C-alpha positions as CSV (number, residue, x, y, z in Angstrom):
1,X,-74.1,50.7,6.0
2,X,-72.4,51.1,2.7
3,X,-70.4,54.0,1.5
4,X,-71.6,56.5,-1.0
5,X,-70.4,59.7,-2.5
6,X,-72.3,61.6,0.5
7,X,-71.0,59.7,3.4
8,X,-67.5,58.1,2.4
9,X,-65.5,60.8,4.2
10,X,-67.2,60.4,7.5
11,X,-66.9,56.5,7.0
12,X,-63.1,57.0,6.2
13,X,-62.6,58.9,9.6
14,X,-64.2,56.1,11.3
15,X,-61.7,53.7,9.5
16,X,-64.4,51.6,7.7
17,X,-63.0,49.6,5.0
18,X,-65.9,49.9,2.6
19,X,-65.1,53.7,2.3
20,X,-61.7,52.8,1.0
21,X,-63.3,50.4,-1.3
22,X,-65.6,53.1,-2.4
23,X,-62.9,55.6,-3.4
24,X,-60.9,52.7,-5.1
25,X,-63.9,51.9,-7.2
26,X,-64.8,55.5,-8.0
27,X,-61.5,56.9,-8.7
28,X,-59.2,54.1,-10.0
29,X,-60.3,54.7,-13.7
30,X,-59.3,58.4,-13.5
31,X,-55.9,57.5,-11.7
32,X,-55.3,54.8,-14.3
33,X,-55.8,57.3,-17.2
34,X,-53.7,59.9,-15.7
35,X,-50.9,57.6,-15.1
36,X,-51.0,56.0,-18.5
37,X,-50.9,59.4,-20.3
38,X,-47.8,60.5,-18.2
39,X,-46.0,57.3,-18.7
40,X,-46.7,57.3,-22.5
41,X,-45.6,61.0,-22.8
42,X,-42.4,60.2,-21.0
43,X,-41.7,57.1,-23.1
44,X,-42.7,59.1,-26.3
45,X,-40.1,61.7,-25.2
46,X,-37.4,59.0,-24.3
47,X,-37.5,57.1,-27.5
48,X,-35.3,59.5,-29.6
49,X,-32.7,59.8,-26.9
50,X,-32.5,56.0,-26.7
51,X,-32.2,55.6,-30.4
52,X,-29.3,58.2,-30.5
53,X,-27.6,56.4,-27.4
54,X,-27.8,52.7,-28.6
55,X,-27.9,52.8,-32.3
């Protein structure tokens, strides 16, 4: 049986690997987008501080 949006939680409880693969496939683009935005914003805020400190 393959995991889907309706049964992946019960398959996770049964420790089925395909449920974890489903979660990674379904949510990785969202996690990547959020992480990229957070890191970009932090870098964007850090650049003026670095310019003052090292120049």
